[in-house]
N, C-alpha and C positions, 0 to 999 in steps of 0.2 A: 889743262894741267898736264905736265909730262911725267909719266910714271917712271919710277926707277927701273933699271934694266932687269933686275931679278923678278919684279912683279909682272913685267911684260912677258917674260919667259913663262912664268907660271900660268898666266891666262892663256898663252898659246897652247899649253898642254890640256887645260880644263875644258875649254870651249868645244873641241871635237868630241870629248867624252859626253858632254851634255847633249850635243846634237844626236849622237848615236843612241842614247837612252830615250830620247823623245819621240821618235817616230819611225823612221824609215825601215826599221827592222821588224815591224809588226807588233811591237810591245805597246801597252797603254798604261795610263796612270791608275793606281788602285782606286776602286769605287768605295765611297763612304756608305756603310749600311744605313738604311732608313730607320729612324727611331720611332717605335710604336708608342703612342701617347698613353698616359695613365690618367685616371680621373678619381677624384675623391668622392666616396659614398659615405654620407653621414647618417646617423641614426639617433632618434630622440624618443623618449617615453614620457607619457603622462604620469600622474601620481599612481601609487599602489602597484608599482612594478618597475622593471628595468629592461634594457636591451643592450647587448654587448656584441662586438665592440662599438664604441661611439663613433669611430671614424676608421675607414680603411681605404687604402689606395688600390684601385683595381685597373689592371691593364685592359685597354679597349678590347671588347669582344669576349671578355671573361665575366664570371658571375661572382657574387659575394654572398656569404652566409652570416646570419646574425642569430644569436640565442635570445629568445624571448622568455622572460622570467616574471610571472605575476607573483604578488605577495599571496600569502595564505588566505583563502576565501575569495580570491579574485581570479578573473580570467580575461582573455583578450576580448575586448569589445569591438575593436576595429584595428586594422593594420594595413598600410598602403605605402606605395612609393617604389620607384625603380622597376615597375612591372613584375613584382615578385609574388611568390606564393608561400603560404604558411602550411607546414606539415608538423604536427605535434608542436614542439616548441622551437622549431628551426624555420626561419624565414630566409628564403633563397631568392635573390634578385634575378631579373632577366639579364641578358647580355648587356653590359655597360657600354654606352657610346658617348656619354656625357656625364658631367657631375650631376648627382641626384641625391635625394634624401629619403629615408624611411621613417615613418611616424607610427607609433603604436599607442592606443588608448586602452586602459583597463577599466573594468567594472566589477562589482560584486558578482561572483560566479553565477548565483541563482538568477540574477537579473538577465543573464544571457541565455538561460535555459528555456524560459517561457516568454511568449509574447506579452507585451506590457498591457495591452487592452484585452478585455474579456468579451466573449460572445455570450449573450444572455438568452436562455431558452424561452420559448413562448410559455406564458403562464396559463395553466388549465383552469381558469377562473370559473367557467361554466360548470365544471365538474366538481370543484372544491368549495366554492363560496357558500353553497347551500348544503354541504355535506353533513356538518355536525348537528347534533340533535338540539332541540329547544331553541337556542339562540346562537346562530352561527357566528355572531360577532364576539361571543364570550368564551368560545371553546376552540382551542387551536387545532388546526390540522397538523398531523404528526407523521413522520417517517424517518427512519435512519438507514433504510435499505434501498440503495440505488444500484441496480444491477446492469452493467453494460452487456448487451447481448446483440448479436447479429441476427435479426429476425428473418431476413430474406436472403442471406448468404451472398451479399454484394460486397463483402470484405470491409464494410464500414460498420462500426459499432453503433447500434441504436441504444436506447435507454428505457428500462421499465422501472416504474416506481409504484410501490404500494403505499398509498396514503390512508390514514385512519385518524379517528378522533376519539377522545375520551369523554366520559360523562361530565356534564357541567358541574355537578356536585360530587367531589371526590368521596369515595367510600360508600356509594349507593349500592344496594342490592339490586342487581339488574339481571333479567333473564332474556334480554333482547340481544340481537347480533350487534357487534361493533360497527358503527357507521364507517364505511371504508370505500375506497375507489382505486382500481388499477388504472394506471395511465401509461400509455405507450408513446414515446417520442421517437419518431423516425428520422434517421440520419439521411439528409438529402444529397450527401456526397460532395457538397460545396461549402462545408463548414457551417451549415445551418441545419436546424431541426424543425420538424413540424409535428403537431399532435396527430396521432394516427390510430386512435382506439377503434374506430369503425373498420379501418383497413386491416388491423391486426387481430382484433377480438370479435369483429362482426357486430359490435354494438358500442355505442358511446358510453353506456353505463355498465361497468364490470365490477362485481363485488365478490369478496371472499367470506365476509361475515365475521371476521376476527381481526385483531391486531397482529402484526408480524414481529417476531423477535430476531430471526435469522433467515437467510435465504441462500440457496445454492443453485447453480446451473449445471446441467448435465443432459446428455442425450439418453433419456430413460426409455424411449420407445423405438430407438434404433433407426430413425429416419434421417440422420445426419444433421438435424436441427437441434439446438439446445432447448431443453425444457426448463421449467421454473418450479422450485419447491420451496415453500416457506414453513417455518415453525410458527403455527398459528395458535393464538390464545385470545382470551379476553382480559388480559392483564393490562388494562387501559385506564386504570384508576378506580374501577369499581371494587366493591368489597369482594372478598374471596368466597362468599357463599354462606348460606345459613340453612339450618335444618328445616325442611319443609317449605322453603320459600321458592325453590326451583332455580335460584341463582347459582351461577357457576362460572369459573374462569375458563372452563373448557370451551373449545370451538371446533366445529367440523373441520377435519383436515382435508385439504384440497391440493391438487397439483395442476399446473397449467401446461398442457401438452401441445406440442406442435402437430399440425395437420399435414406436414410435409410440403407445404407450399407457401410458407411465410405467414400463415394465419395460425391462431392458437385457440384452444378450447379449455375452459375451466372444468376439471373433473373432480367430483366428490370421491374421496377414498373410503367413505362409508363408516367412519368412526370419529368420535369427538375426544379431545384430550387437551390438557393445558401444556402445550409443548414449548420447549426451550431450545432444542438443538436438532439440527438436521444434517445429514451427510449423504453424499453420493458415493456408493461403494462400487468400484469397477471390478467386474468378475473376470475370470480367465478367458471368457468368450469375447471380452471387450465391451459388453453391455454393462449397464449400471442399475443397481438397486437403489430405491429411495428409502432411506432409513430415518425414522422420526423418534425422538426421545421425549417422554412426557413426565411432568411433575406428579400427576395425580397418583399414580401407582408405581412411579419410577420404572416404567416399562419402556422397552424399545420395540418398535414395530417396523417391519420391513415390507416393501412392496416391489414387485417385479412385473414388467410388462410381458404379458403372455399373448403370443400371437394366435389369433383365431383362424379357422380355415378360410374364411372369406378374404378376398383380396384387400390388403391393407387394413385388415381388421385386427382387433386385439384390445386388451384392457389391462389396467394395473390391478394385480391381485396380491393379497397378503401371502407372505412366505414365512416359514418357521425358522429361517436361517439365523435370526437375531434374537431368539428367545433368551430371556435373562438368565444369567447363571445363578441368581438368587442370593439371599443373605442380606441382612440389614447393613452390613459394612462393605463387604466385597461384592459390589453390584455395579451394573451400568448406571452411570449418573445422568442427570437431566441436563446439566449445563455444559460440561466438557465431554465430548464424544467424538472420537476419531477412529476410523478403521484403516488398517494398513495391509491391504491385499498384497503389496509388494514384498512384505516380510512373510516368508513361508517357511517356518522352521521344519515343517513336515508336509508331505504331499497332501493337498486338499485342505490345508490349514489356513487360518487367517487370524491376524492379531488385531486387537482393539485396545484402545486406551481411553479411560474414563475417569471422572472424579469419583471419590468415595467419601461417604459421610463419617467423619470421626469427630469426637467431642461435640456432637450435635451440629456440626457444620460440614460443608464439603471442602475438604482441604487436600488430603492425600490423593495421589494419582494411582490408579490400579490398571493392570494389564490383564488381558484375557486371551486365550488361544482357542481356536475352534478347529476341530478335526473330527472326521467321521460323523459330522452332523451335530456335534455337541460342544458347547462352550465350557471351558474350565478356567478357573482363576489361576493366574501365573504368579504375579508379584504385585507388591504395593510399596510405594515410597514410604519411608519412615522418617517423618519430621518430628518425632517425639511429641505427638499431640497429647496434651493433658489438660485437665480442668482444675483451676485453683478456686476453691469456694470463697465467696464474698470478697472478691478482690477487683471488681470491675464496676464502675459507676457510669451508666449510660447518660444520654442527653436528658432523660427524665429524672435524673438524680437518684434513681432506684439502684440499690446495691444488688449485684448479681455475681454469678460465677465468671471467672476470667478464663476464656479459652486461650491456650498458649501452645505455640509450636516453635521449633528451632530449625532454621534453614541456613546452612553454611555458617553456623556459629552465631546467627542473629535471632533473638527472640521476637516473635510477632504475636499480636492479638487483634481484636476487633470483631464485633458481631457479624460483620458482613464479609469477612475475608474468605478466600477460597480460590481454586483454580477455575477460572471462568471462561476463557476463550483459548482455543488451541489451533495449531496448524502443523504441517509437516514440511520439511525441506531437506535438501542435501547441502551440507556445508561445503563439500567438495564434489564435483561432478562424478557420479558413479559410486559414491559412498552410500552406506546404508542411511536411510532417512532418520532424522532426529525429530523429536516432538518439541515444539515451541509453545509454551503454555503461559498465559497471563496469570500472574499471581497478585491479588489485591489484598493488602493487610495494613495494619498499623504497627510499625516497629517500636520497640521499647528501647530508648536510648540507654546504653549501659547494661541492657538485658534485665530480666526480671529479678527483683529483690523481694525476698520473703517478707510478708507483713505489710507491704505497701499496697494501697488501694489506688488503682489507675483510673483516671477519668477519661472517658472517650473524647471529650472536647479538647483535651491536652495532647492527644496523640495524632500527629498528621498521618493521612492516608498515603501509602506508597503503592505504586503499580510497577511490577517488575516482570521481566521475561525469564522464566526458568526453561532451560534447555535440557532434555533428557535423551540419553542413548536408550533405545528400545530394542530388546531382543526377545527371544523366546523364553528367556530365563530371568531377566531382571530389568528394572528401570534404574538408570544411573544418572544422577544429576551431574551435568557438565558445568563447571565454573569457568569464568574468564572468557566466555564466548562473546557476550554482549559488551561492547566497548563504548564508553562515554554515555552510558544509559541515562535516559530521562525518566526519572522516577516520580517527579512531582506533577504528573499529568493524569487526567482521566481519559481512558481510551478503550478501544476494542481492536483486536487484530483484524485488519482488512484483507491482507494478502500475504502469502508466502510464495514468491515466484521471482523469476529473473526479470527485474523491471528495467534494466539498462542494456540488455542484449549482449552481456559479456560472457554468458554461459554459466553464471553462478547465481544461486538463489539468494534473494534478498527478503526483507520484511518491511511492510508498510502498516502503520497503525493509524486508524481513524480517530482523531482526537476530538473529544467533546469540547465545545466552546460555550462560553457563557456560564451558566450554572449558578446563578444567584450571587455572582461576585466573588466566588471562591478563587483564591490566588492560584490554585492549581488548575484552573479550568477557565482560561481566559482567551485563548487564541484558537484559530480554526485550522491552521495548516496541518497537514499530516506529519507524523513522525516517521522518518525513513532511516532504516539501517541497511547499508550496503555491505555486501560481502567483499572482504579485502583479499580474497583468494588465498588466505592463510588461516582458515578455520575461525574467523572472527566476523561478527556482524557489528559494523561501526556506524554510529549515529552520524548522519550527514548534517553538515552545517547549512542551515536554510537561510542564512543572511541574504537578503535581497529577493526572496521569493515573493511573488505577488500575494498581497493580503487583502482581505475584506476590510473596509474602513472600520476603525475602532468603534465608531458610533453605532454600527449596525452588526457587530460580529456576534451578538448573543445567539447561542444555539446554532451557529454555523459550523459545518463540518467540511473537511476537504479530503479528497482521495485522488489517486492516480489511476488513469486508464488511457489506453490508446484509442481515442474516439474516432480518429480519421484514417486509421489504417496505414500510417506512414512508418510504423515501427518505433515511434518515439512516444513516451508517455505524456499525456496531457494532464493538467491540473484542474480538477472539478471541485467547485464549492457549491454547497446547497444549504438552504434553511428550509426546513419543513415543520417548524414549530416556532412559537412566538412567546415573548415574555408579557407579563401583565404590569400595567401602571397602577392598577388598583385591584381589589379582590375579584372583580368580575369584568375588567376592561382590558383588552389587549393593547399593547403599545402600537400605535398606528405607524411608527417609523419602521417597524420590523415586518416587512413583507416577505412572503415565501418566494424563493428564487432558486434557479440553477444557473451557474456561470462556469464557463470553461475558458481557461487560458491555454492556448495551443502550444504544444511543446516544440522547441526549436532543435534541441540536441539531447542526446542521452545523458543521464546523470553519471557523475563519477565522484570519487572521494577527492 
């Protein structure tokens, strides 16, 4: 085809220009930049939680982050994918080089705190099966005091248990010792335990001669090993005594002292008493006094280890530092007794808090100060304790007086109410300690109405924690401290300490389980109140915690302790008593046991 003349001319001009731009002058064509690929990273969650975002495009070599959000009461069971790591609630992938996915599964929080399978301690059958008098098959072995203690300072907690048994026939007048046995379980350091009485006590058979109500651990003799002190009595089902029969609920008081080498010796303190409370009082020197409170004369007796001239010699000797202030009302009480050496309103002083008997019962709390060697009464809570004549009908249908008090606007009654257990803690680190006291009573719905007769069987029992500010001048009830409190349970205070290593004190209650089918007394797990770091103790939701099978939970108790020295609390269940299927036959399904579920991570709200 022949081009028109004007087109030919135009090409003549353009071609040289194209040639000059293409090469000879050293110029080159522009480079097209390489494109870095991106990959999709997806995320998916199981039930009971979410993860976001669900999809993100990530440039090769970069990372992606996802927010992990469990529902209330749940936590991350597992999360994986894209070579990532989880920190708090943020999952960060590794560097992305291909498309990948993240998957998270949730479980009830408590089910991720403890191992699912329990380790069961060896049963000391040889020491216990023939322990109880008359007919071992018809009298249960009993204990509620299981004390974690490092016998040999190997950083692993061992366990000491004081077992005892009551008389076959309740209400007998007996002047014999309570059949009992001390049992030492040695921690082998590999999450197993072995019976170690001979190794620890020097004998397979170790007896104290009484039943135990409370126990405390402290280094009383200053050898850097913990010693053991129990409140001993013969309150084991026998009658309380009679004129001229020689029977008594008193028992010789003893202390189990370390020999400084991982072995222990039972030492008689030289007096007998029907004791209910013990305390270890730290002195300014750093040593501890052993303090014992008794029912018989409502006396408080203190003992101190006095070093003798011989090497490593010494003995526990009675001291006068805890003499009663006296008086029928303003006195040291037998059931609640705590000393506060950290509260020193004056040089050389010490503060004590105790229950006091009003309206014929132990209800109000009293404080005492000691300075210059003498105790003096300081203050008493005023719960408006009064007695209403002929207004209370007990289980026997007999008409009697109605003891009545008012706490925080609520009226309470009940023949057995009172301040029973106590401990101290700091709500905030460095603050003055507060007293946490268990209060057991029967609330009157709508409060007391004049002229009404109240039946004991119609009033449910409640257990509450009362918190008091304690000073040198007053006891002040603090309200609103305990949040979501469980009041329909029977329990005792097991620990006031930091159980989750966050620097804040918490509370653990050891719940009674079983109890004749009472609705308020049916499960064995502990009751746990964690410090929310804002002056509150908040009940922890225990959904998913390992539980003893319902068919065998009668008289099972659960407590927390770090048994393997990893800084995480373990869950320990035990049964040291059994129910009856008839008047004199024990339930064969209810064997005594100790089980531990090893902790995986620290507790949190």
